[in-house]
N, CA, C and O atoms as a GROMACS GRO file, in nm:
protein
  596
    1MET      N    1  11.347  11.442  10.783
    1MET     CA    2  11.356  11.280  10.923
    1MET      C    3  11.275  11.180  10.801
    1MET      O    4  11.255  11.065  10.841
    2ALA      N    5  11.228  11.209  10.661
    2ALA     CA    6  11.132  11.151  10.622
    2ALA      C    7  11.300  11.112  10.445
    2ALA      O    8  11.306  11.040  10.345
    3ILE      N    9  11.329  11.144  10.468
    3ILE     CA   10  11.499  11.134  10.414
    3ILE      C   11  11.613  11.006  10.448
    3ILE      O   12  11.663  10.929  10.365
    4LYS      N   13  11.628  11.010  10.544
    4LYS     CA   14  11.670  10.954  10.644
    4LYS      C   15  11.600  10.862  10.674
    4LYS      O   16  11.668  10.763  10.704
    5THR      N   17  11.430  10.837  10.686
    5THR     CA   18  11.399  10.680  10.732
    5THR      C   19  11.418  10.597  10.540
    5THR      O   20  11.478  10.491  10.521
    6ILE      N   21  11.369  10.657  10.455
    6ILE     CA   22  11.387  10.621  10.342
    6ILE      C   23  11.581  10.631  10.222
    6ILE      O   24  11.606  10.632  10.102
    7LEU      N   25  11.676  10.634  10.372
    7LEU     CA   26  11.822  10.566  10.307
    7LEU      C   27  11.841  10.466  10.401
    7LEU      O   28  11.904  10.361  10.389
    8SER      N   29  11.782  10.510  10.496
    8SER     CA   30  11.750  10.375  10.601
    8SER      C   31  11.733  10.202  10.566
    8SER      O   32  11.792  10.095  10.581
    9THR      N   33  11.602  10.264  10.508
    9THR     CA   34  11.545  10.175  10.432
    9THR      C   35  11.627  10.093  10.283
    9THR      O   36  11.665   9.980  10.253
   10VAL      N   37  11.625  10.205  10.231
   10VAL     CA   38  11.773  10.203  10.131
   10VAL      C   39  11.909  10.034  10.144
   10VAL      O   40  11.947   9.939  10.076
   11PHE      N   41  11.922  10.072  10.230
   11PHE     CA   42  12.026  10.066  10.250
   11PHE      C   43  12.021   9.946  10.394
   11PHE      O   44  12.124   9.901  10.447
   12PHE      N   45  11.908   9.918  10.429
   12PHE     CA   46  11.837   9.778  10.524
   12PHE      C   47  11.836   9.676  10.317
   12PHE      O   48  11.896   9.575  10.280
   13LEU      N   49  11.741   9.769  10.242
   13LEU     CA   50  11.710   9.616  10.154
   13LEU      C   51  11.850   9.608  10.056
   13LEU      O   52  11.846   9.511   9.980
   14VAL      N   53  11.981   9.697  10.044
   14VAL     CA   54  12.073   9.619   9.970
   14VAL      C   55  12.109   9.588  10.056
   14VAL      O   56  12.063   9.474  10.050
   15THR      N   57  12.184   9.593  10.190
   15THR     CA   58  12.232   9.457  10.298
   15THR      C   59  12.210   9.392  10.263
   15THR      O   60  12.278   9.318  10.191
   16THR      N   61  12.064   9.379  10.303
   16THR     CA   62  12.003   9.209  10.327
   16THR      C   63  12.030   9.127  10.183
   16THR      O   64  12.107   9.033  10.163
   17PHE      N   65  11.927   9.204  10.078
   17PHE     CA   66  11.909   9.123   9.979
   17PHE      C   67  12.072   9.153   9.866
   17PHE      O   68  12.139   9.069   9.806
   18CYS      N   69  12.083   9.251   9.872
   18CYS     CA   70  12.199   9.263   9.772
   18CYS      C   71  12.357   9.115   9.816
   18CYS      O   72  12.419   9.033   9.749
   19CYS      N   73  12.354   9.171  10.014
   19CYS     CA   74  12.496   9.145  10.022
   19CYS      C   75  12.465   8.996  10.111
   19CYS      O   76  12.551   8.939  10.179
   20GLY      N   77  12.345   8.954  10.096
   20GLY     CA   78  12.317   8.807  10.170
   20GLY      C   79  12.320   8.850  10.328
   20GLY      O   80  12.329   8.759  10.410
   21GLN      N   81  12.313   8.986  10.373
   21GLN     CA   82  12.370   8.962  10.523
   21GLN      C   83  12.176   8.925  10.580
   21GLN      O   84  12.062   8.962  10.550
   22GLU      N   85  12.232   8.850  10.656
   22GLU     CA   86  12.095   8.800  10.800
   22GLU      C   87  12.053   8.917  10.794
   22GLU      O   88  11.990   8.968  10.702
   23SER      N   89  12.096   8.978  10.919
   23SER     CA   90  12.042   9.123  11.006
   23SER      C   91  12.209   9.173  10.996
   23SER      O   92  12.323   9.134  11.024
   24PRO      N   93  12.122   9.309  10.923
   24PRO     CA   94  12.272   9.409  10.945
   24PRO      C   95  12.266   9.516  11.068
   24PRO      O   96  12.178   9.518  11.154
   25VAL      N   97  12.368   9.600  11.059
   25VAL     CA   98  12.380   9.660  11.246
   25VAL      C   99  12.240   9.787  11.210
   25VAL      O  100  12.225   9.852  11.106
   26ALA      N  101  12.218   9.788  11.243
   26ALA     CA  102  12.116   9.875  11.356
   26ALA      C  103  12.161  10.042  11.329
   26ALA      O  104  12.162  10.111  11.432
   27THR      N  105  12.192  10.102  11.217
   27THR     CA  106  12.248  10.154  11.255
   27THR      C  107  12.186  10.320  11.312
   27THR      O  108  12.260  10.417  11.332
   28THR      N  109  12.002  10.317  11.332
   28THR     CA  110  11.927  10.386  11.385
   28THR      C  111  11.868  10.300  11.494
   28THR      O  112  11.877  10.178  11.511
   29PRO      N  113  11.783  10.425  11.588
   29PRO     CA  114  11.716  10.281  11.667
   29PRO      C  115  11.567  10.250  11.617
   29PRO      O  116  11.513  10.154  11.671
   30GLN      N  117  11.484  10.330  11.510
   30GLN     CA  118  11.397  10.262  11.400
   30GLN      C  119  11.424  10.134  11.356
   30GLN      O  120  11.334  10.058  11.322
   31GLN      N  121  11.498  10.116  11.355
   31GLN     CA  122  11.653   9.944  11.237
   31GLN      C  123  11.616   9.930  11.344
   31GLN      O  124  11.496   9.954  11.331
   32ALA      N  125  11.638   9.898  11.484
   32ALA     CA  126  11.653   9.837  11.580
   32ALA      C  127  11.579   9.791  11.633
   32ALA      O  128  11.598   9.674  11.665
   33ILE      N  129  11.445   9.860  11.673
   33ILE     CA  130  11.288   9.811  11.654
   33ILE      C  131  11.260   9.696  11.545
   33ILE      O  132  11.227   9.580  11.565
   34THR      N  133  11.280   9.751  11.447
   34THR     CA  134  11.240   9.717  11.312
   34THR      C  135  11.298   9.540  11.303
   34THR      O  136  11.245   9.430  11.289
   35PHE      N  137  11.480   9.614  11.326
   35PHE     CA  138  11.523   9.413  11.291
   35PHE      C  139  11.464   9.318  11.442
   35PHE      O  140  11.458   9.196  11.457
   36PHE      N  141  11.422   9.443  11.547
   36PHE     CA  142  11.433   9.298  11.627
   36PHE      C  143  11.293   9.230  11.619
   36PHE      O  144  11.270   9.109  11.614
   37PHE      N  145  11.191   9.351  11.617
   37PHE     CA  146  11.079   9.253  11.572
   37PHE      C  147  11.044   9.146  11.412
   37PHE      O  148  10.952   9.081  11.363
   38ASP      N  149  11.133   9.170  11.394
   38ASP     CA  150  11.205   9.090  11.195
   38ASP      C  151  11.218   8.953  11.330
   38ASP      O  152  11.191   8.834  11.319
   39GLY      N  153  11.250   8.998  11.404
   39GLY     CA  154  11.361   8.826  11.474
   39GLY      C  155  11.258   8.746  11.540
   39GLY      O  156  11.273   8.629  11.577
   40LEU      N  157  11.129   8.834  11.557
   40LEU     CA  158  11.045   8.764  11.665
   40LEU      C  159  10.947   8.794  11.547
   40LEU      O  160  10.852   8.863  11.584
   41SER      N  161  10.947   8.761  11.418
   41SER     CA  162  10.820   8.673  11.345
   41SER      C  163  10.886   8.579  11.291
   41SER      O  164  10.842   8.465  11.283
   42GLU      N  165  11.021   8.620  11.239
   42GLU     CA  166  11.116   8.452  11.197
   42GLU      C  167  11.134   8.310  11.283
   42GLU      O  168  11.157   8.199  11.233
   43LEU      N  169  11.117   8.345  11.440
   43LEU     CA  170  11.183   8.316  11.524
   43LEU      C  171  11.261   8.298  11.480
   43LEU      O  172  11.281   8.196  11.414
   44ASN      N  173  11.357   8.411  11.499
   44ASN     CA  174  11.508   8.390  11.525
   44ASN      C  175  11.536   8.408  11.589
   44ASN      O  176  11.517   8.524  11.625
   45ASP      N  177  11.624   8.307  11.689
   45ASP     CA  178  11.636   8.330  11.787
   45ASP      C  179  11.778   8.472  11.848
   45ASP      O  180  11.778   8.540  11.951
   46ASN      N  181  11.876   8.466  11.735
   46ASN     CA  182  12.031   8.527  11.663
   46ASN      C  183  11.932   8.615  11.638
   46ASN      O  184  11.846   8.596  11.724
   47LYS      N  185  11.902   8.694  11.571
   47LYS     CA  186  11.814   8.790  11.477
   47LYS      C  187  11.780   8.899  11.639
   47LYS      O  188  11.819   9.015  11.651
   48ILE      N  189  11.701   8.820  11.745
   48ILE     CA  190  11.639   8.858  11.887
   48ILE      C  191  11.738   8.908  11.914
   48ILE      O  192  11.735   9.031  11.915
   49ARG      N  193  11.896   8.830  11.955
   49ARG     CA  194  11.979   8.854  12.060
   49ARG      C  195  12.062   8.926  11.991
   49ARG      O  196  12.170   8.950  12.046
   50LYS      N  197  12.035   8.987  11.840
   50LYS     CA  198  12.169   9.042  11.773
   50LYS      C  199  12.124   9.203  11.813
   50LYS      O  200  12.196   9.303  11.818
   51HIS      N  201  11.978   9.188  11.840
   51HIS     CA  202  11.954   9.353  11.846
   51HIS      C  203  11.919   9.428  12.002
   51HIS      O  204  11.872   9.540  12.018
   52VAL      N  205  11.949   9.352  12.085
   52VAL     CA  206  11.893   9.366  12.222
   52VAL      C  207  12.055   9.398  12.262
   52VAL      O  208  12.157   9.391  12.195
   53THR      N  209  12.030   9.439  12.417
   53THR     CA  210  12.099   9.483  12.505
   53THR      C  211  12.172   9.323  12.592
   53THR      O  212  12.110   9.226  12.549
   54THR      N  213  12.241   9.296  12.659
   54THR     CA  214  12.298   9.133  12.737
   54THR      C  215  12.178   9.178  12.898
   54THR      O  216  12.148   9.103  12.990
   55ASP      N  217  12.152   9.266  12.885
   55ASP     CA  218  12.041   9.313  13.024
   55ASP      C  219  11.940   9.342  13.006
   55ASP      O  220  11.874   9.388  13.099
   56PHE      N  221  11.870   9.325  12.841
   56PHE     CA  222  11.769   9.357  12.818
   56PHE      C  223  11.619   9.311  12.864
   56PHE      O  224  11.578   9.196  12.844
   57LEU      N  225  11.542   9.412  12.927
   57LEU     CA  226  11.422   9.383  12.959
   57LEU      C  227  11.293   9.427  12.865
   57LEU      O  228  11.294   9.527  12.794
   58LEU      N  229  11.171   9.327  12.878
   58LEU     CA  230  11.035   9.366  12.833
   58LEU      C  231  10.973   9.340  12.929
   58LEU      O  232  10.979   9.244  13.006
   59LEU      N  233  10.878   9.475  12.923
   59LEU     CA  234  10.736   9.498  13.066
   59LEU      C  235  10.634   9.492  12.964
   59LEU      O  236  10.622   9.574  12.872
   60GLU      N  237  10.568   9.403  12.982
   60GLU     CA  238  10.478   9.382  12.905
   60GLU      C  239  10.312   9.342  13.020
   60GLU      O  240  10.307   9.244  13.093
   61ASN      N  241  10.199   9.443  13.007
   61ASN     CA  242  10.087   9.401  13.055
   61ASN      C  243  10.155   9.312  13.212
   61ASN      O  244  10.147   9.191  13.233
   62GLY      N  245  10.177   9.349  13.244
   62GLY     CA  246  10.245   9.315  13.430
   62GLY      C  247  10.386   9.189  13.397
   62GLY      O  248  10.470   9.164  13.483
   63HIS      N  249  10.386   9.138  13.288
   63HIS     CA  250  10.494   9.050  13.320
   63HIS      C  251  10.592   9.143  13.258
   63HIS      O  252  10.567   9.252  13.207
   64VAL      N  253  10.760   9.055  13.275
   64VAL     CA  254  10.854   9.069  13.301
   64VAL      C  255  10.956   8.986  13.234
   64VAL      O  256  11.016   8.899  13.296
   65TRP      N  257  10.976   9.009  13.111
   65TRP     CA  258  11.075   8.890  13.070
   65TRP      C  259  11.225   8.970  13.029
   65TRP      O  260  11.248   9.091  13.033
   66ASN      N  261  11.309   8.867  12.991
   66ASN     CA  262  11.443   8.900  12.957
   66ASN      C  263  11.459   8.852  12.837
   66ASN      O  264  11.352   8.835  12.781
   67THR      N  265  11.583   8.814  12.754
   67THR     CA  266  11.579   8.751  12.629
   67THR      C  267  11.537   8.633  12.632
   67THR      O  268  11.452   8.573  12.565
   68ASP      N  269  11.626   8.594  12.745
   68ASP     CA  270  11.635   8.425  12.711
   68ASP      C  271  11.436   8.309  12.756
   68ASP      O  272  11.405   8.193  12.726
   69SER      N  273  11.355   8.423  12.833
   69SER     CA  274  11.250   8.384  12.884
   69SER      C  275  11.126   8.453  12.805
   69SER      O  276  11.013   8.445  12.853
   70LEU      N  277  11.155   8.545  12.640
   70LEU     CA  278  11.098   8.570  12.522
   70LEU      C  279  11.172   8.501  12.425
   70LEU      O  280  11.098   8.470  12.331
   71ILE      N  281  11.279   8.466  12.410
   71ILE     CA  282  11.293   8.344  12.333
   71ILE      C  283  11.250   8.217  12.324
   71ILE      O  284  11.234   8.162  12.215
   72ASN      N  285  11.223   8.144  12.468
   72ASN     CA  286  11.132   8.055  12.499
   72ASN      C  287  11.063   8.029  12.499
   72ASN      O  288  11.031   7.916  12.463
   73ALA      N  289  10.945   8.169  12.564
   73ALA     CA  290  10.823   8.180  12.449
   73ALA      C  291  10.720   8.161  12.329
   73ALA      O  292  10.608   8.112  12.315
   74MET      N  293  10.823   8.232  12.242
   74MET     CA  294  10.808   8.264  12.105
   74MET      C  295  10.836   8.097  12.032
   74MET      O  296  10.762   8.039  11.953
   75GLY      N  297  10.966   8.048  12.089
   75GLY     CA  298  11.004   7.907  12.047
   75GLY      C  299  10.851   7.793  11.999
   75GLY      O  300  10.819   7.721  11.904
   76ARG      N  301  10.766   7.852  12.189
   76ARG     CA  302  10.695   7.790  12.117
   76ARG      C  303  10.582   7.783  11.983
   76ARG      O  304  10.482   7.711  11.984
   77ARG      N  305  10.617   7.860  11.887
   77ARG     CA  306  10.540   7.825  11.787
   77ARG      C  307  10.646   7.783  11.676
   77ARG      O  308  10.610   7.691  11.602
   78LYS      N  309  10.722   7.816  11.662
   78LYS     CA  310  10.845   7.749  11.580
   78LYS      C  311  10.790   7.600  11.514
   78LYS      O  312  10.748   7.530  11.606
   79GLY      N  313  10.782   7.559  11.430
   79GLY     CA  314  10.727   7.426  11.354
   79GLY      C  315  10.611   7.432  11.310
   79GLY      O  316  10.572   7.352  11.225
   80MET      N  317  10.512   7.554  11.375
   80MET     CA  318  10.368   7.579  11.354
   80MET      C  319  10.360   7.674  11.218
   80MET      O  320  10.449   7.737  11.162
   81ASP      N  321  10.185   7.656  11.178
   81ASP     CA  322  10.188   7.781  11.030
   81ASP      C  323  10.187   7.898  11.138
   81ASP      O  324  10.108   7.920  11.230
   82PHE      N  325  10.271   7.949  11.108
   82PHE     CA  326  10.314   8.109  11.167
   82PHE      C  327  10.333   8.208  11.122
   82PHE      O  328  10.454   8.192  11.107
   83LYS      N  329  10.309   8.338  11.073
   83LYS     CA  330  10.329   8.405  11.007
   83LYS      C  331  10.305   8.582  11.067
   83LYS      O  332  10.187   8.617  11.068
   84ARG      N  333  10.364   8.644  11.095
   84ARG     CA  334  10.404   8.795  11.147
   84ARG      C  335  10.419   8.929  11.068
   84ARG      O  336  10.507   8.936  10.983
   85ILE      N  337  10.366   8.997  11.085
   85ILE     CA  338  10.385   9.119  10.996
   85ILE      C  339  10.377   9.246  11.116
   85ILE      O  340  10.273   9.274  11.175
   86ASN      N  341  10.520   9.322  11.142
   86ASN     CA  342  10.430   9.385  11.214
   86ASN      C  343  10.491   9.520  11.174
   86ASN      O  344  10.609   9.542  11.147
   87THR      N  345  10.372   9.621  11.176
   87THR     CA  346  10.343   9.804  11.124
   87THR      C  347  10.417   9.863  11.247
   87THR      O  348  10.407   9.797  11.351
   88PHE      N  349  10.489   9.977  11.250
   88PHE     CA  350  10.513  10.080  11.343
   88PHE      C  351  10.486  10.212  11.261
   88PHE      O  352  10.495  10.244  11.143
   89ARG      N  353  10.428  10.304  11.439
   89ARG     CA  354  10.385  10.412  11.382
   89ARG      C  355  10.450  10.520  11.474
   89ARG      O  356  10.426  10.541  11.593
   90TYR      N  357  10.541  10.589  11.387
   90TYR     CA  358  10.687  10.668  11.503
   90TYR      C  359  10.594  10.788  11.589
   90TYR      O  360  10.520  10.867  11.530
   91ILE      N  361  10.614  10.786  11.752
   91ILE     CA  362  10.519  10.910  11.765
   91ILE      C  363  10.625  10.978  11.842
   91ILE      O  364  10.584  11.090  11.870
   92ARG      N  365  10.749  10.957  11.889
   92ARG     CA  366  10.863  11.028  11.948
   92ARG      C  367  10.957  10.914  11.925
   92ARG      O  368  10.950  10.794  11.948
   93THR      N  369  11.109  11.044  11.836
   93THR     CA  370  11.214  10.971  11.884
   93THR      C  371  11.294  11.043  11.945
   93THR      O  372  11.300  11.152  11.888
   94GLU      N  373  11.378  11.038  12.060
   94GLU     CA  374  11.455  11.159  12.142
   94GLU      C  375  11.593  11.051  12.117
   94GLU      O  376  11.579  10.929  12.128
   95GLU      N  377  11.746  11.125  12.076
   95GLU     CA  378  11.847  11.126  12.064
   95GLU      C  379  11.933  11.196  12.187
   95GLU      O  380  11.924  11.311  12.229
   96LYS      N  381  12.014  11.092  12.229
   96LYS     CA  382  12.110  11.263  12.310
   96LYS      C  383  12.204  11.110  12.372
   96LYS      O  384  12.157  11.009  12.425
   97ALA      N  385  12.389  11.155  12.330
   97ALA     CA  386  12.485  11.093  12.430
   97ALA      C  387  12.497  10.924  12.390
   97ALA      O  388  12.561  10.839  12.453
   98GLY      N  389  12.432  10.908  12.290
   98GLY     CA  390  12.424  10.728  12.269
   98GLY      C  391  12.319  10.668  12.328
   98GLY      O  392  12.322  10.553  12.372
   99THR      N  393  12.211  10.753  12.330
   99THR     CA  394  12.036  10.705  12.399
   99THR      C  395  11.958  10.732  12.362
   99THR      O  396  11.972  10.847  12.321
  100ALA      N  397  11.825  10.683  12.339
  100ALA     CA  398  11.763  10.691  12.241
  100ALA      C  399  11.629  10.631  12.311
  100ALA      O  400  11.601  10.517  12.348
  101ILE      N  401  11.547  10.767  12.317
  101ILE     CA  402  11.432  10.711  12.400
  101ILE      C  403  11.317  10.718  12.316
  101ILE      O  404  11.259  10.826  12.303
  102LEU      N  405  11.270  10.595  12.247
  102LEU     CA  406  11.116  10.565  12.166
  102LEU      C  407  11.007  10.601  12.242
  102LEU      O  408  11.009  10.631  12.362
  103ALA      N  409  10.878  10.595  12.142
  103ALA     CA  410  10.711  10.610  12.173
  103ALA      C  411  10.677  10.593  12.060
  103ALA      O  412  10.702  10.677  11.973
  104TYR      N  413  10.608  10.472  12.034
  104TYR     CA  414  10.565  10.424  11.864
  104TYR      C  415  10.422  10.328  11.920
  104TYR      O  416  10.404  10.284  12.034
  105HIS      N  417  10.336  10.313  11.808
  105HIS     CA  418  10.221  10.241  11.782
  105HIS      C  419  10.316  10.094  11.734
  105HIS      O  420  10.424  10.104  11.675
  106ASN      N  421  10.268   9.996  11.762
  106ASN     CA  422  10.339   9.880  11.711
  106ASN      C  423  10.189   9.731  11.643
  106ASN      O  424  10.101   9.686  11.718
  107ARG      N  425  10.198   9.712  11.570
  107ARG     CA  426  10.048   9.686  11.492
  107ARG      C  427  10.090   9.503  11.459
  107ARG      O  428  10.167   9.478  11.366
  108ALA      N  429  10.064   9.452  11.497
  108ALA     CA  430  10.081   9.270  11.413
  108ALA      C  431   9.968   9.178  11.396
  108ALA      O  432   9.882   9.134  11.472
  109ASP      N  433  10.003   9.154  11.232
  109ASP     CA  434   9.890   9.114  11.172
  109ASP      C  435   9.978   8.967  11.199
  109ASP      O  436  10.084   8.948  11.140
  110ILE      N  437   9.946   8.911  11.251
  110ILE     CA  438   9.945   8.738  11.252
  110ILE      C  439   9.855   8.648  11.160
  110ILE      O  440   9.741   8.685  11.133
  111THR      N  441   9.895   8.552  11.121
  111THR     CA  442   9.813   8.403  11.097
  111THR      C  443   9.878   8.296  11.129
  111THR      O  444   9.989   8.250  11.101
  112LEU      N  445   9.762   8.253  11.215
  112LEU     CA  446   9.848   8.114  11.283
  112LEU      C  447   9.742   8.059  11.249
  112LEU      O  448   9.626   8.102  11.253
  113SER      N  449   9.811   7.893  11.189
  113SER     CA  450   9.719   7.800  11.156
  113SER      C  451   9.600   7.826  11.062
  113SER      O  452   9.496   7.760  11.069
  114GLY      N  453   9.626   7.956  10.948
  114GLY     CA  454   9.521   7.998  10.910
  114GLY      C  455   9.452   8.057  10.983
  114GLY      O  456   9.338   8.068  10.938
  115ASN      N  457   9.467   8.106  11.083
  115ASN     CA  458   9.304   8.202  11.142
  115ASN      C  459   9.385   8.306  11.100
  115ASN      O  460   9.493   8.276  11.050
  116PRO      N  461   9.344   8.469  11.116
  116PRO     CA  462   9.414   8.619  11.133
  116PRO      C  463   9.381   8.710  11.230
  116PRO      O  464   9.271   8.762  11.253
  117ILE      N  465   9.506   8.725  11.292
  117ILE     CA  466   9.464   8.780  11.450
  117ILE      C  467   9.552   8.956  11.449
  117ILE      O  468   9.674   8.962  11.430
  118VAL      N  469   9.494   9.044  11.464
  118VAL     CA  470   9.524   9.154  11.517
  118VAL      C  471   9.550   9.177  11.630
  118VAL      O  472   9.467   9.174  11.721
  119VAL      N  473   9.677   9.204  11.644
  119VAL     CA  474   9.691   9.306  11.786
  119VAL      C  475   9.753   9.418  11.784
  119VAL      O  476   9.816   9.428  11.679
  120GLU      N  477   9.767   9.510  11.852
  120GLU     CA  478   9.830   9.671  11.922
  120GLU      C  479   9.884   9.663  12.016
  120GLU      O  480   9.834   9.603  12.112
  121TRP      N  481  10.020   9.728  12.021
  121TRP     CA  482  10.046   9.747  12.160
  121TRP      C  483  10.084   9.948  12.083
  121TRP      O  484  10.109  10.003  11.976
  122LEU      N  485  10.062   9.982  12.235
  122LEU     CA  486  10.154  10.108  12.282
  122LEU      C  487  10.308  10.050  12.358
  122LEU      O  488  10.331   9.976  12.454
  123GLU      N  489  10.413  10.140  12.243
  123GLU     CA  490  10.525  10.110  12.318
  123GLU      C  491  10.610  10.214  12.344
  123GLU      O  492  10.600  10.307  12.264
  124SER      N  493  10.724  10.234  12.466
  124SER     CA  494  10.821  10.298  12.406
  124SER      C  495  10.928  10.174  12.469
  124SER      O  496  10.904  10.070  12.531
  125ALA      N  497  11.057  10.239  12.421
  125ALA     CA  498  11.180  10.123  12.438
  125ALA      C  499  11.295  10.241  12.470
  125ALA      O  500  11.266  10.361  12.469
  126GLN      N  501  11.412  10.196  12.495
  126GLN     CA  502  11.486  10.325  12.579
  126GLN      C  503  11.615  10.226  12.504
  126GLN      O  504  11.642  10.117  12.554
  127LEU      N  505  11.695  10.280  12.374
  127LEU     CA  506  11.775  10.181  12.357
  127LEU      C  507  11.936  10.312  12.393
  127LEU      O  508  11.939  10.432  12.420
  128VAL      N  509  12.058  10.193  12.371
  128VAL     CA  510  12.139  10.239  12.356
  128VAL      C  511  12.296  10.197  12.240
  128VAL      O  512  12.342  10.093  12.192
  129LYS      N  513  12.331  10.331  12.236
  129LYS     CA  514  12.445  10.294  12.089
  129LYS      C  515  12.576  10.194  12.137
  129LYS      O  516  12.655  10.246  12.216
  130GLU      N  517  12.598  10.082  12.101
  130GLU     CA  518  12.738   9.978  12.158
  130GLU      C  519  12.779  10.035  11.982
  130GLU      O  520  12.687  10.058  11.903
  131GLY      N  521  12.912  10.050  11.945
  131GLY     CA  522  12.959  10.120  11.892
  131GLY      C  523  12.909  10.151  11.753
  131GLY      O  524  12.904  10.272  11.731
  132ASN      N  525  12.873  10.076  11.658
  132ASN     CA  526  12.742  10.140  11.546
  132ASN      C  527  12.623  10.075  11.555
  132ASN      O  528  12.533  10.057  11.473
  133SER      N  529  12.635  10.049  11.647
  133SER     CA  530  12.501   9.920  11.637
  133SER      C  531  12.375   9.976  11.760
  133SER      O  532  12.395   9.971  11.881
  134TRP      N  533  12.302  10.006  11.725
  134TRP     CA  534  12.217  10.028  11.847
  134TRP      C  535  12.115   9.908  11.908
  134TRP      O  536  12.100   9.810  11.835
  135LYS      N  537  12.073   9.910  11.987
  135LYS     CA  538  12.057   9.794  12.068
  135LYS      C  539  11.970   9.832  12.155
  135LYS      O  540  12.003   9.921  12.232
  136ILE      N  541  11.857   9.782  12.162
  136ILE     CA  542  11.697   9.812  12.292
  136ILE      C  543  11.763   9.717  12.466
  136ILE      O  544  11.809   9.622  12.528
  137LYS      N  545  11.726   9.815  12.457
  137LYS     CA  546  11.775   9.811  12.648
  137LYS      C  547  11.667   9.734  12.713
  137LYS      O  548  11.676   9.629  12.776
  138LEU      N  549  11.562   9.806  12.687
  138LEU     CA  550  11.456   9.800  12.772
  138LEU      C  551  11.309   9.804  12.642
  138LEU      O  552  11.320   9.857  12.532
  139LEU      N  553  11.209   9.750  12.681
  139LEU     CA  554  11.131   9.758  12.624
  139LEU      C  555  10.967   9.793  12.730
  139LEU      O  556  10.964   9.746  12.844
  140HIS      N  557  10.911   9.831  12.706
  140HIS     CA  558  10.789   9.867  12.772
  140HIS      C  559  10.658   9.874  12.705
  140HIS      O  560  10.640   9.987  12.660
  141SER      N  561  10.537   9.773  12.676
  141SER     CA  562  10.436   9.742  12.546
  141SER      C  563  10.303   9.716  12.670
  141SER      O  564  10.292   9.644  12.769
  142THR      N  565  10.220   9.813  12.607
  142THR     CA  566  10.050   9.800  12.648
  142THR      C  567   9.958   9.771  12.547
  142THR      O  568   9.908   9.838  12.456
  143ARG      N  569   9.945   9.634  12.593
  143ARG     CA  570   9.842   9.595  12.463
  143ARG      C  571   9.697   9.690  12.459
  143ARG      O  572   9.626   9.711  12.557
  144LEU      N  573   9.677   9.731  12.349
  144LEU     CA  574   9.564   9.803  12.306
  144LEU      C  575   9.476   9.710  12.309
  144LEU      O  576   9.522   9.596  12.303
  145PRO      N  577   9.286   9.729  12.323
  145PRO     CA  578   9.208   9.663  12.320
  145PRO      C  579   9.167   9.654  12.163
  145PRO      O  580   9.230   9.744  12.106
  146PRO      N  581   9.078   9.573  12.057
  146PRO     CA  582   9.083   9.538  11.978
  146PRO      C  583   9.035   9.693  11.934
  146PRO      O  584   9.027   9.769  12.031
  147GLU      N  585   9.000   9.755  11.800
  147GLU     CA  586   8.953   9.869  11.782
  147GLU      C  587   8.811   9.792  11.756
  147GLU      O  588   8.810   9.669  11.753
  148LYS      N  589   8.683   9.873  11.734
  148LYS     CA  590   8.604   9.804  11.710
  148LYS      C  591   8.582   9.936  11.539
  148LYS      O  592   8.631  10.046  11.516
  149LYS      N  593   8.486   9.848  11.457
  149LYS     CA  594   8.447   9.925  11.358
  149LYS      C  595   8.304   9.881  11.356
  149LYS      O  596   8.226   9.930  11.274
   0.00000   0.00000   0.00000
């Protein structure tokens, strides 16, 4: 599994930086998650849309979002001093017949107008394979309380 992750990362870096490709095709379910959240971090509507299905749903803390409502909400950050770095710790990934189910911890280190914020979620995702690309169909996200130090 570690070799697969390393090869996926090398593929991503080569296609992104050497070939100038904005957002490569997600050839693994984990890449789809990473590329989707890169789109959120960059406030890049096209990158977000590229890695979700047309009927994508995000269920987060009692809210139901689709692609358009998510992009509209994230769009409020455009023009602001905003930076977000995502870190994922995968708990489980299962692939079968063009469908994948993932469970993982998601951490966002955010800087908003110079103020650092750390937000963590426990998430699960259902992905489907469309051609050669994995796309997120459903994302369920539960925000975790801040860790006490």
